[in-house]
SESE-999878 format. One record per residue: residue in one letter; x, y, z of N, C-alpha, C in turn. Coordinates in steps of 0.2 Angstrom, whole numbers. Layout:
N
- a:X:Y:Z:X:Y:Z:X:Y:Z;
...
END
This chain:
311
- x:-443:165:112:-441:170:108:-440:177:112;
- x:-448:178:116:-448:184:119:-444:183:127;
- x:-443:177:128:-437:181:133:-431:182:133;
- x:-428:180:125:-420:180:122:-421:191:123;
- x:-426:190:120:-427:199:117:-426:204:125;
- x:-433:199:129:-431:203:136:-424:203:138;
- x:-418:199:138:-412:199:138:-410:201:137;
- x:-409:202:129:-406:207:125:-406:216:129;
- x:-414:215:130:-416:221:131:-411:226:138;
- x:-412:220:142:-409:220:149:-402:222:149;
- x:-398:219:145:-391:219:143:-390:224:140;
- x:-394:227:136:-391:234:134:-394:239:138;
- x:-397:240:142:-399:244:147:-393:245:152;
- x:-391:239:154:-386:238:158:-379:241:155;
- x:-376:240:149:-372:243:146:-372:250:144;
- x:-377:252:144:-379:260:144:-379:263:151;
- x:-379:260:157:-378:261:164:-372:262:165;
- x:-369:258:163:-361:257:163:-356:261:159;
- x:-360:264:154:-355:268:151:-356:274:153;
- x:-363:277:153:-365:282:158:-360:284:163;
- x:-362:278:169:-355:280:174:-350:280:174;
- x:-346:276:171:-340:277:168:-337:283:166;
- x:-341:286:161:-340:294:156:-339:297:163;
- x:-345:299:167:-346:303:172:-340:303:176;
- x:-336:295:179:-332:294:183:-325:297:182;
- x:-325:295:174:-318:295:171:-315:302:167;
- x:-322:304:164:-320:309:159:-317:316:165;
- x:-313:319:160:-310:325:163:-316:332:164;
- x:-322:331:162:-327:337:161:-327:343:157;
- x:-321:340:151:-321:346:148:-326:347:140;
- x:-328:339:140:-332:339:133:-338:342:137;
- x:-343:342:144:-349:343:146:-349:353:146;
- x:-341:354:148:-341:361:148:-341:364:142;
- x:-339:361:136:-337:363:130:-345:364:126;
- x:-348:358:129:-356:358:124:-360:363:129;
- x:-359:366:136:-365:370:138:-361:376:135;
- x:-354:378:134:-353:385:131:-356:384:126;
- x:-357:380:120:-357:380:113:-367:381:114;
- x:-369:377:118:-377:380:118:-378:388:122;
- x:-374:391:124:-376:398:126:-374:401:122;
- x:-366:400:118:-365:404:110:-372:403:107;
- x:-375:396:104:-380:396:100:-386:400:102;
- x:-387:399:108:-394:403:110:-392:413:110;
- x:-387:413:109:-386:422:110:-384:422:101;
- x:-383:417:97:-383:419:90:-390:415:88;
- x:-395:417:92:-401:414:89:-404:421:88;
- x:-411:419:83:-415:428:82:-416:432:89;
- x:-421:437:88:-423:441:94:-429:436:96;
- x:-433:434:90:-441:433:95:-439:426:98;
- x:-433:421:94:-433:416:99:-430:416:106;
- x:-426:419:106:-422:421:112:-426:425:119;
- x:-431:429:115:-437:431:120:-441:425:122;
- x:-441:420:118:-445:415:117:-443:411:124;
- x:-437:409:123:-432:404:127:-433:409:134;
- x:-433:415:134:-431:418:142:-438:418:147;
- x:-443:415:143:-451:416:146:-449:410:150;
- x:-451:408:157:-453:402:158:-457:397:157;
- x:-454:391:160:-457:385:156:-464:383:157;
- x:-468:385:162:-475:385:162:-477:391:157;
- x:-473:395:158:-479:401:153:-479:400:146;
- x:-472:394:142:-471:393:136:-476:386:135;
- x:-474:382:139:-478:377:139:-482:373:142;
- x:-483:374:149:-488:372:152:-496:377:150;
- x:-496:383:152:-501:387:150:-505:384:145;
- x:-500:384:138:-504:383:130:-508:376:131;
- x:-504:371:135:-505:364:135:-513:364:138;
- x:-512:368:143:-521:367:146:-524:372:142;
- x:-523:377:138:-527:380:135:-530:375:129;
- x:-525:371:126:-528:367:121:-534:360:123;
- x:-530:359:131:-534:354:132:-542:355:135;
- x:-541:363:136:-546:366:139:-553:367:134;
- x:-550:368:128:-553:370:122:-557:361:119;
- x:-553:357:120:-555:352:117:-561:350:124;
- x:-561:350:130:-565:348:134:-570:350:134;
- x:-572:357:132:-577:361:130:-579:357:123;
- x:-576:355:118:-578:353:112:-583:347:113;
- x:-581:341:119:-582:335:120:-588:333:125;
- x:-588:339:128:-592:339:134:-600:343:134;
- x:-605:341:138:-609:345:138:-610:353:139;
- x:-617:356:137:-615:362:138:-615:365:145;
- x:-620:360:147:-621:363:156:-616:358:161;
- x:-611:358:159:-605:354:162:-599:359:165;
- x:-600:365:161:-595:372:168:-599:374:172;
- x:-607:374:171:-610:376:176:-611:370:182;
- x:-611:366:181:-612:358:184:-604:359:188;
- x:-598:360:185:-591:360:189:-592:367:194;
- x:-595:372:190:-593:378:195:-598:376:203;
- x:-605:373:202:-607:372:206:-602:366:215;
- x:-600:362:211:-595:357:214:-589:360:217;
- x:-588:367:215:-580:369:217:-584:374:222;
- x:-590:377:221:-594:380:226:-594:376:233;
- x:-595:371:231:-597:366:237:-589:365:241;
- x:-584:364:236:-577:362:238:-574:369:242;
- x:-577:374:241:-574:381:244:-571:384:239;
- x:-571:383:232:-568:388:226:-560:389:230;
- x:-556:385:229:-548:384:230:-546:388:227;
- x:-540:392:228:-538:398:225:-535:394:218;
- x:-536:397:213:-532:394:207:-538:391:203;
- x:-544:388:206:-546:381:202:-553:383:197;
- x:-553:382:193:-561:384:190:-562:379:188;
- x:-568:381:183:-569:375:178:-566:373:171;
- x:-564:377:170:-561:375:163:-553:373:166;
- x:-548:374:171:-545:369:174:-548:362:176;
- x:-553:362:178:-558:354:177:-557:350:172;
- x:-559:355:166:-561:351:161:-553:349:156;
- x:-548:354:157:-541:352:157:-538:345:160;
- x:-539:344:166:-538:339:170:-541:333:169;
- x:-547:333:167:-552:329:163:-549:326:156;
- x:-548:330:151:-545:329:144:-537:325:148;
- x:-534:330:150:-527:326:151:-527:318:155;
- x:-533:317:159:-534:310:162:-536:305:158;
- x:-541:308:153:-542:304:146:-535:300:142;
- x:-532:307:140:-527:304:137:-524:300:138;
- x:-518:301:148:-514:298:150:-516:290:150;
- x:-522:291:154:-526:285:156:-527:279:150;
- x:-528:283:145:-531:278:138:-522:275:135;
- x:-517:281:136:-511:278:133:-508:272:139;
- x:-509:272:145:-505:269:151:-510:263:149;
- x:-517:263:150:-519:258:147:-520:251:142;
- x:-514:256:136:-515:253:130:-508:250:131;
- x:-503:254:133:-495:252:133:-495:248:136;
- x:-497:248:144:-494:241:150:-496:235:146;
- x:-504:233:144:-505:226:140:-501:224:135;
- x:-500:232:130:-495:227:123:-488:227:126;
- x:-485:229:131:-478:226:134:-478:219:135;
- x:-483:216:135:-483:208:137:-490:206:130;
- x:-489:209:126:-490:205:121:-500:203:122;
- x:-500:206:126:-510:205:126:-513:212:121;
- x:-515:209:114:-520:215:113:-526:215:116;
- x:-531:211:117:-537:211:119:-537:216:126;
- x:-532:212:131:-531:218:137:-529:224:136;
- x:-526:226:130:-524:232:128:-532:236:127;
- x:-535:234:121:-540:237:123:-546:237:127;
- x:-548:233:131:-550:232:136:-547:239:143;
- x:-542:237:143:-538:243:148:-537:248:146;
- x:-535:251:139:-536:258:135:-543:261:136;
- x:-546:255:137:-554:261:136:-556:261:145;
- x:-554:256:147:-555:258:156:-550:264:158;
- x:-547:265:158:-540:270:160:-543:275:155;
- x:-545:277:150:-549:283:148:-554:283:150;
- x:-558:280:154:-564:283:157:-562:283:164;
- x:-557:280:167:-556:283:173:-552:289:174;
- x:-550:288:170:-546:296:170:-550:301:168;
- x:-556:302:163:-559:306:162:-564:309:169;
- x:-566:305:173:-571:304:177:-566:305:186;
- x:-560:305:184:-555:305:190:-557:312:195;
- x:-556:318:189:-555:323:193:-564:326:196;
- x:-569:321:194:-576:323:197:-575:318:203;
- x:-572:314:203:-574:308:211:-568:313:216;
- x:-563:315:214:-559:320:219:-564:327:221;
- x:-568:329:218:-571:334:218:-577:332:221;
- x:-581:327:222:-585:323:224:-584:321:232;
- x:-577:320:233:-574:317:239:-573:323:242;
- x:-570:328:241:-568:334:244:-575:339:246;
- x:-579:339:240:-585:343:246:-590:339:250;
- x:-589:331:251:-592:328:253:-589:329:262;
- x:-582:329:261:-580:331:267:-577:336:270;
- x:-580:342:265:-581:349:269:-587:348:271;
- x:-591:346:269:-598:347:270:-599:343:277;
- x:-598:337:278:-595:335:284:-593:338:291;
- x:-587:343:289:-585:345:292:-589:353:295;
- x:-592:356:290:-596:360:291:-601:359:297;
- x:-605:353:293:-609:349:300:-608:348:305;
- x:-602:346:308:-599:344:314:-598:350:317;
- x:-596:357:316:-592:365:317:-598:367:319;
- x:-604:366:316:-610:371:316:-613:371:323;
- x:-614:366:327:-618:367:335:-613:371:338;
- x:-606:369:337:-603:373:344:-601:379:340;
- x:-601:381:334:-602:390:330:-608:393:334;
- x:-614:391:333:-620:392:336:-620:395:344;
- x:-616:389:347:-615:390:353:-611:397:355;
- x:-605:396:352:-601:403:353:-606:410:351;
- x:-609:408:345:-615:414:342:-619:417:350;
- x:-623:411:352:-626:413:358:-623:416:362;
- x:-618:416:364:-612:417:370:-611:424:368;
- x:-610:424:362:-608:432:362:-615:438:360;
- x:-620:435:358:-625:440:356:-629:441:365;
- x:-629:433:368:-630:436:375:-627:441:379;
- x:-620:441:376:-615:445:380:-615:452:378;
- x:-619:455:374:-622:459:371:-619:465:364;
- x:-616:459:359:-613:461:356:-619:459:347;
- x:-619:464:344:-622:464:339:-621:455:334;
- x:-626:456:329:-626:450:327:-618:448:322;
- x:-617:456:318:-612:456:313:-605:455:319;
- x:-606:457:322:-599:457:329:-599:450:329;
- x:-604:447:333:-603:439:335:-602:435:330;
- x:-602:437:323:-602:432:318:-595:433:317;
- x:-591:439:317:-585:441:317:-581:438:322;
- x:-584:437:327:-579:434:332:-580:427:332;
- x:-587:423:330:-585:416:328:-582:415:323;
- x:-579:421:318:-576:417:313:-568:419:313;
- x:-565:423:319:-561:425:323:-555:420:327;
- x:-561:415:330:-560:411:336:-561:404:334;
- x:-563:403:328:-563:396:325:-559:395:318;
- x:-557:389:315:-555:386:310:-559:382:307;
- x:-558:381:301:-561:377:295:-565:381:291;
- x:-570:375:286:-574:379:283:-580:383:284;
- x:-582:381:289:-588:386:293:-584:394:294;
- x:-578:394:298:-577:399:298:-574:404:292;
- x:-572:400:286:-571:402:280:-576:408:277;
- x:-582:401:277:-588:403:276:-591:411:278;
- x:-592:411:285:-592:418:288:-589:423:287;
- x:-582:422:285:-578:426:284:-579:431:276;
- x:-582:425:273:-584:427:266:-591:431:267;
- x:-596:431:271:-600:432:273:-600:440:274;
- x:-596:439:280:-593:448:282:-590:451:276;
- x:-586:449:273:-583:454:267:-588:454:262;
- x:-595:451:261:-599:453:257:-603:458:258;
- x:-604:457:266:-608:463:268:-604:470:269;
- x:-597:469:272:-593:476:271:-593:479:262;
- x:-595:475:257:-595:478:250:-601:481:249;
- x:-608:480:253:-611:482:251:-618:479:250;
- x:-617:471:252:-623:466:252:-626:467:258;
- x:-632:466:255:-636:464:264:-636:461:267;
- x:-636:458:274:-637:452:277:-639:447:275;
- x:-647:449:274:-651:442:271:-649:440:265;
- x:-646:443:260:-644:440:255:-637:438:255;
- x:-631:440:258:-626:437:260:-627:430:262;
- x:-634:431:268:-633:425:271:-638:420:267;
- x:-642:421:261:-643:417:256:-638:414:251;
- x:-633:419:250:-627:416:245:-625:411:248;
- x:-625:411:255:-620:406:260:-623:400:260;
- x:-631:400:260:-634:395:259:-633:393:252;
- x:-635:395:247:-632:391:241:-626:388:239;
- x:-620:391:243:-612:388:243:-613:382:245;
- x:-617:380:250:-617:374:253:-622:368:254;
- x:-623:363:253:-628:358:252:-629:355:260;
- x:-628:358:265:-628:353:272:-635:358:274;
- x:-639:355:277:-648:356:278:-647:359:284;
- x:-644:357:289:-643:361:296:-641:368:295;
- x:-637:370:290:-634:375:290:-641:381:286;
- x:-643:377:280:-648:380:277:-653:382:279;
- x:-655:377:285:-660:380:292:-659:384:296;
- x:-654:385:298:-652:390:302:-652:395:299;
- x:-650:397:292:-650:402:287:-656:405:285;
- x:-660:401:286:-669:402:284:-670:406:289;
- x:-670:403:297:-673:407:301:-670:412:303;
- x:-663:414:301:-662:421:303:-664:425:299;
- x:-664:423:293:-667:428:287:-675:430:290;
- x:-679:425:291:-685:425:293:-686:430:299;
- x:-681:428:304:-681:434:311:-679:441:309;
- x:-674:441:303:-672:449:301:-677:452:298;
- x:-681:447:295:-687:450:291:-695:452:295;
- x:-695:449:300:-699:450:304:-699:451:311;
- x:-692:455:309:-691:458:319:-691:455:324;
- x:-692:447:323:-690:443:329:-683:445:333;
- x:-682:444:341:-675:444:344:-671:439:340;
- x:-666:442:338:-660:436:335:-657:433:342;
- x:-658:432:346:-655:430:354:-660:423:353;
- x:-665:425:354:-670:419:356:-670:415:351;
- x:-670:417:343:-669:412:338:-662:407:337;
- x:-656:411:340:-651:408:339:-651:404:345;
- x:-654:405:350:-655:399:357:-656:395:357;
- x:-662:394:351:-667:388:349:-665:384:345;
- x:-660:389:339:-656:384:335:-649:382:336;
- x:-647:384:343:-642:381:345:-643:373:349;
- x:-649:374:352:-653:367:355:-655:362:351;
- x:-656:366:345:-659:359:340:-652:357:336;
- x:-648:360:335:-642:358:332:-638:353:337;
- x:-637:354:343:-635:347:349:-639:343:347;
- x:-647:344:348:-651:337:347:-651:332:341;
- x:-646:335:336:-647:334:329:-642:329:330;
- x:-636:332:332:-628:331:335:-630:324:337;
- x:-632:325:343:-635:318:345:-638:312:344;
- x:-642:313:339:-646:309:336:-643:307:329;
- x:-636:310:325:-633:307:321:-629:303:324;
- x:-627:304:332:-620:300:333:-626:293:335;
- x:-631:294:339:-633:287:341:-637:284:332;
- x:-637:287:328:-640:283:322:-634:280:321;
- x:-627:284:319:-620:279:319:-618:273:322;
- x:-620:274:329:-619:269:334:-625:262:332;
- x:-632:265:330:-636:259:329:-633:254:323;
- x:-630:258:318:-629:256:309:-621:252:311;
- x:-617:251:317:-612:248:317:-612:242:318;
- x:-616:237:322:-619:232:321:-620:229:314;
- x:-624:232:309:-624:230:303:-620:231:297;
- x:-615:236:299:-609:237:295:-603:231:297;
- x:-604:229:303:-597:222:306:-601:216:305;
- x:-607:214:302:-609:208:300:-604:206:295;
- x:-606:208:289:-601:205:285:-594:203:284;
- x:-589:208:288:-582:207:290:-582:202:296;
- x:-588:201:299:-587:199:304:-587:189:302;
- x:-593:187:296:-593:182:294:-589:182:290;
- x:-586:183:284:-581:182:280:-574:181:280;
- x:-573:188:286:-566:187:288:-564:185:295;
- x:-568:188:301:-566:186:306:-567:177:308;
- x:-575:177:306:-574:172:311:-571:164:306;
- x:-571:164:301:-565:160:297:-558:161:301;
- x:-556:165:302:-549:166:305:-549:162:312;
- x:-555:164:316:-555:162:322:-556:153:322;
- x:-561:152:317:-562:144:315:-553:141:314;
- x:-550:143:310:-545:142:309:-540:140:315;
- x:-539:146:319:-533:148:325:-537:142:330;
- x:-542:141:332:-547:135:336:-545:129:336;
- x:-549:128:329:-550:121:326:-544:117:323;
- x:-542:123:321:-532:120:316:-533:115:322;
- x:-526:117:327:-524:112:331:-528:106:332;
- x:-533:105:333:-537:99:334:-540:94:328;
- x:-540:100:321:-539:93:316:-535:91:316;
- x:-528:95:318:-522:89:313:-521:85:318;
- x:-521:85:324:-523:78:329:-524:75:328;
- x:-534:76:326:-537:70:323:-534:67:317;
- x:-531:71:312:-528:69:307:-522:60:309;
- x:-519:65:314:-514:62:315:-514:56:319;
- x:-521:57:322:-523:49:328:-525:44:322;
- x:-528:47:316:-532:41:312:-525:39:307;
- x:-522:42:306:-515:41:302:-512:34:307;
- x:-510:36:313:-509:30:317:-512:22:318;
- x:-518:25:317:-522:18:318:-523:16:310;
- x:-520:17:306:-521:13:301:-526:15:296;
- x:-529:19:297:-536:19:294:-536:23:287;
END
């Protein structure tokens, strides 16, 4: 019965496609033009408020109100400190333009609705009610937490880039300061001649200093926006040097040397982890394949030999 209904549905879809193609191929086009003219006349005859509403962009008419409702729904069903945690994650990501905690809440609610709907509908198409319940709950949970996973991965990738770029940036800072530039000018030189999230953070520090923020406060704000321990240690050393009047060039030289040493240690640590990480793929994936390739022909020959002897 289900196969018969499936065949009927496929046939109906095929007939509909054939009729649509035939109407486009053999029609004279006057019907489409007439309908378009009728639609234009209907819009002109509509009341003034309706015409103004239709003249607005689609995003302003539909998308923005939809996201506003999803945001209100997200605030209603999430804890009170959820917005603060999302703002912290956005700081770690670098505060991309157009992204805020309200938009993340809206996407969480949208993922919850879409994931639950897809998880329920797909198993029901195959007549699996239990699967619809299970996959509906799973899809809703996945859609709800998918924006959090994306933010976490983006923040982790950005922090890794900052950690990799920090030793080279400190070397350039040392060279600039020893060449006679002040710390602010050296920081601007590094920001102009490098790319990546660290250069963007240095630009933000310079902008805050130009707006009247003190150097120590701007550097502390940079430490609050990141979770890289090496960068925080560097900022702490620079703030203390500024407070106690220690020459910045000496502090920068020591910090640059320590960063290079830490980068070497991290590389050695990653190299030491390789044998442990490759152990399970070696045992469960590579070794069975080698055994099949090497011992397979021998096993086939042994089986043929025993079969020919009559055993």
